[in-house]
N, C-alpha and C positions, 0 to 999 in steps of 0.2 A: 596745764594738765586738767583744767576743769574742776579744781578743788575749791570748795566753798571755804569761807574764812574760819568756820568753826569745826572743820572736819579734816583730819590728816589722811583720810583714805581717798584714793582716786575715785572718780565717778564709777568706773567699772567695778571696783571693789565694793563701793557703797551699794551698787545694784545687786551684786551677788550676796553680800552679807544680809541686806534687808530681805532678799528673796528667801534665803535659808531661814531667817527669823519668822517668815510667814508660812513657808511650805511645811515645816516640821511642826510638831505639836506643842513645843515649848521652847523658851529661850535657852535653857540648859542643853537641849538637844541641838539647837542651833550652834551653841558654843562648840560642841563636839564636832559637828559637821564642818564648821569653819576651820577648826584646827586640822581636820583630816583632809578636807577637799581643797582648802585654800592655803594650807600650810602657814596659818597665822594663829597667833595667840591673842584672842580678844575675849575679855571677860563677858559674862552673861549680861551684866548691866549695860555695858557699852553696846552690845548687839541690840538690847532692848531699846535703848535711847535712840539709836540710829533708825531702827525699824519704825518706831513710833513717830520719829521726826519725818521720815519719808511718807509714812501713812498720813500724817497731818497735812503734808503738802498736797497729797491726792484728795484729801477731804476739801481743802480750799479750792482745788480745781473743780471738784464736783459741785460745790456751792456756786461757783461761777457759771457752770453749765446750767444749773437750775435757774439762776437769775436770768440768763439769756432766754431760756425756755419760757420763763414766767412773762417776759416782756413781748413774746410773739403775739401777733394778732391771731384771731381765729382762722383766717384764710392762710396765714403763714404756717400754722400748725397743720392744717389740712394738706397744704402743698408738700410739707415734709422738708428735710434738710437738702440743700443743694448737693448734687452729685451722688446721692444715695438712691439706688433703685429699690422700691418697696418689694418685699416678698409677696408671693401669692397668699400665703396664710401665716399668721403669727399668733402668739398668745402672751398674755401677762398673767403671772400668778403671784400670790403673796402669802406669807405665813409668819409665824413668830417663833422666837427661840428665847433661851434664857442664859444669862451669864452673871458672874458675880463682880460687883464693883467694890471699891474701897469704902464708898459711902453706903449707909444703910437705907433700905427701901422703907419709906414712911408707912406704906400700906401693909406690907407683910412683916415688918419688923425684922427682916433678914437682909442679907447683902445681895440677894438674888434680884436681878432686874430683867426686864424684857428688852429684846431687840427685835427689829422687824427686818425681814428679808424678802426680796423680790426676784422674780425670774422672768426674763424677756426672751422668748423663744421664737425661732423661725421653724415652721412646721413642714414636714415632708407631706407628700400626697397620701391619699387613703391607702391602706395596706392591700386592698383588693385591686388597686390599679384603676378603679373607676373614678371619673372626674367628679369632684365634690360639687354639690349643688342642692338646692331645695327640692328638686324633682328627682334626685338620684335615689336609688334603692338603699334601704337601710343595710349597712354591711354586717350587722350583727343583731338581728331582730329578737333572738332568743337569749334569755338570761344566762350568763356564764355559769357553768356547773358549780364553781366554788362558792358563788353567791347563794346557791340553793342548799349547800352543805352546811347543816347547822353547826357541826363541830368547827369547821373552818371559819364560819361567820362569828361564832362565839369567841374564838381566839383573836380574830381581827378586831372585834369591838372592844375586847379587853385591852388590846394593845393601844387602841386610840383613846380609850378611857384613861389609861395610865398617863398618856401624853397630856390629855386635857387636865388631869389632876396634878400635873408636874411631878409625877412619881418617876424617879430615876430608873432608867433601863440599863442593862449591861452594856449595850452598844453606845449609850450616851455617856457612860463613865469615861473618865480620862484614861486613855490607853497609852502605855509607854511604847512609842514607835520603835525604840531600840530592841524591844522584844520581837518585833516583826521584821525590822530591817536592821541588820547589824551595821551600824555606822562605821565601825572600825574595819569592815571588810570592803567598804566602798572605795573605788579608785577614781571616780569622776563625778562631777555634778550631773552629767547626762545619765549616768547609771542610777543615781538617786531619783532623778525625775522619772525615769522609766519604771522603777519599782513603785513609786508613789502613784503614778498614772495607772499601772496595772491593778493596784489595790482599789483605787477609786473606780476604775472601769468595771471591775468585778462587782462592786456594790451597786453601781448603776444598772448593770445588766440584770442583776437579781431583782431590782425594783421594776425594770421593764417587763420581766417575765411574769411578775405578779399581775400586771395590767396590760396584757397583750392587745387589748382593744382600744388603747389610746394611740393616736398618731405619733410617729417618731419625731423627735426634735432634731433638726438639722444642725442648729447652733443655738447657743444660749449666752446671755449675759446676766450677771448677777449683781444685785444691789443689796446692800445691808447697812443698817444704821440703828443706833440706839435713840435717835431723835423721835419726837412724837409722830403720830400717824399722819398728821397733816403735812409735816415736812417730808416724811418718808414717801408719801403719795406723790409729791412733786418730784422727788428724786427718781421714783420708778417711772413716772410719766415722761420725764426728760430723757431717760435712757431709752425708753421705747420709741420716742420720737426720733432720737438720733440714729436709731437702727432702722428707721423707715417703717416701723410697724403701723403707724397711724395711716399709712397709705395702702396697707394690705387689703385685698378684696375680702378675705375671710379672716376674722380676728376675734379672739375670745379673752375674757377676763375670768379666771377660775379661782375659787376660794371656798373656804368652809363657811360656817354660819356666823362668823364674827361680824358684828355690825360695823366695826372700823374698816373692814375690807370693802364692804359695799358702799361706805361713804367715799372711799377712795375711787371706786368705780364710778359712782355718781358724779363726782366733781371732775375727775381727770380723764376718764375713758369713755363714759357713756356718750358724750357729745361727738365722739369720733367713730361711733358704730361698733364698739367692742361688745360682743354678746356676753352677758353675764351668765356664768354657769356654776351651779353649786356642785362641789365635789361629791360625787355619788357615794363614795365610801363613807363620807361623813354622814350622809343621809341614812345609810344602812345602820349606823349605830343607833339612831333614833327609832328606825323601823323595828329592829330586833328587840330593843329594850321594851318598847311599848307593846309589841306583840306578845312578849313573854310575861309582862307585868300582871301578876295575880293569876298566872296560868302555869300549868306543868308544861314540860317540853312537848309531850304528845298533843297537848291542846294548843299550845302557842306556835308549834312548828308549822302547821298548815296555814295559820293566819299570816305568819311572816312570809312564807313562800308566795302566798296570794298577793300580799302587799308589795313585795319586791318585784313581782311580775308586772304589777300595775305601774310601779315607778319606772321600771325599765322601758315600758311601753309609753311613758309620758302621761299616764292616766292618774295623776296625783290626786285629783279631786275625789276619786273613789276611795283612796286611802283616808282622806280628810273626813269623808262621810262616816266611814266605819270607826275612825278614832273618836268622832263626836258621839257616836252611839255608845262606844265603850266608856266614854267619860260620863255619860248619863247613867250607865249601869253602876259605875264605881262611885260617882259623886265627885264634886270638886275637892281640891286639896283642902285640908283642914289645918288649923294652927297646931303645930307640933308634929306634923308629918315629916318624916325623915326623907333623905335622898332616895331611899329604896322603896318608898311608899308607892304602890301601884297607881293611886290617884294622882300623885305628883308626877310620876314618870309619863303617864298618858297625857296629862295636861301640858307638860313641857313639849312632848312630841306634837301634839295638836297645834300648839302655838308656833312651833318650829316650821311645820309644813304649811301652815297658813301664811307665814311670812316669806317662805322660800319657794312656793310653788311656781312662781313666774320664772324661776331660774332652773327649772327641772324638766325642760322639754328635750329629754335625752335622745329620742329618735331623730329629731331635727339636727341636733349637734353632731350625731354620728354621720348623718348624710352630708353635712358640711365639712366633715373631716376635722372636727374640733375636739379637743380633749375633754373628757367628762370626769377626770380625776386629777388631783393636784399631787399625785405621788412623786413626780419628779421634783416638785418644789420641796416636798418633805425630805427627799434624799439630799437636796442642796442644803437645807438647814442642818442636816446631820454632818455634812462636810464642813460647814462653818463651825458647828459645835466642837468638832475635833480639834480646832485651833483655839477657840475662844472660851469654851466651857470646861470647867473642872472644879472639883471641890476645893482645890488648893490654888486656884487661879483667881486673883483679885485685880481688877483693872481700874485705873483712874478714868475719869470721864473722857479725857482727851485720848489716853492710851487705848482704851477699848474701842473708841470710834475709829482711831487710826488703823488698828489691826483688822477690824471688821472690814474697813474699806480695802485694805491690801488683800485680804483673803478673798473678798468678792471679786477684785480685779484678777486675782490668780485663777479663779474659777470661770472667768469670762472668755469665751472663744474669740472675741474681737481683739483680745490681747492689748488692753488699754495701757499696760505698763510699758510696753515697747515704745509707744508714742510718747509717753511721759518722759522716759529717759532720753529720748531723742531731743525733745524741746527743752528739757530742764536746764541745760547750761545757759540758755538765753535769759533765764529767770534768776540766775545766781548773781551774787555780788562778789567782790574780791578781784584777785589778779586775773582770773580767766575772763571775767566779764569785761574788765578794762582792756585787756589785750584784744578781745574780739571787737570792741568798739573802736579801738585805735586802728585795727586792721581794716575795718570797713571804711573809716574815714580816709585812710591812706589810699584806698582803692578809688 
């Protein structure tokens, strides 16, 4: 039957149970769904142990893939995996999230720890239908209206500021799925999948509408891990390579201002021509804050609009010049200046744009049909958060990594779990493996 020595469930049931343990937002919800949809009584802890065990096996496979990638020569990486046709355009993105572990974080003295998530996407063509290229016309030369609307920009920067400060938002709080999907009214696993898919699709469409000037993603694969940035960078690069993104004609690496992101780009993606792009929305937060620092809205508004127009047109050097002038007017930060000090805000913005200006040639990126925002990465982190994050969820090191891996697999369009379950019996010990070996020998 393909049953491993330590599990009384058939492979088919193991697949369904671990899937429900990943798809829903908690193991108690998984217990309810297993009882309703599979007509079985399995305790929450048993579902948890099985899900984490399967996730642990996927983590081991992931590490094996990374090891294979690590051993490739430069020319083998350039050539790409055998049998995989590279897309015309692709992108890699990365961001971070938080979840609680059973162990305390030595830095924060809390149980909150960071995890890192990556997004490997195959991009569709430009929305205007014009072929992408260096000499192509800019599809959107004018600044979008919402980036010129001070009220909308203020709300946007406040939202990003809360995220940067790790302030919980309502949508990040643990949500009881049973309040949205009545598990007792479900009649099939397919119905549950459809309801979850509809909910997630609605959120993604909302995110896309916010940034209509980014190219659409044809397919995506997700990577997530609580390991350090160096290990995560190798995981992200290995997945991008397996998808053929290294061979794409047009390719981008998009992120915010985090130094760890650009270290990953430098080590893993720069040698293969991935264009580094700073998320323009992240840049807007610095533009708006520094334009308003020490000024009223009537005074700072025109300054911000002038600066965002320059950034949109790729003229970041002009912003740097005016920020330097503003710094001279205010003076350098002094000891005791708080986070809201105009001197400190302007100094931080000036340093930020000096460090990031080489990744802010937005007209060129738009001509090439490359994304200039990481909003889709942010929505992916929110999807991961709905399973992994919660004030009452505490994960062991191995358990958290296992469920992160399974949820990333669940969000990946290449459907890695189907391949996993197909080949898994050959890796098992026990009766099934012995029978298969004897059958092969007899043949």
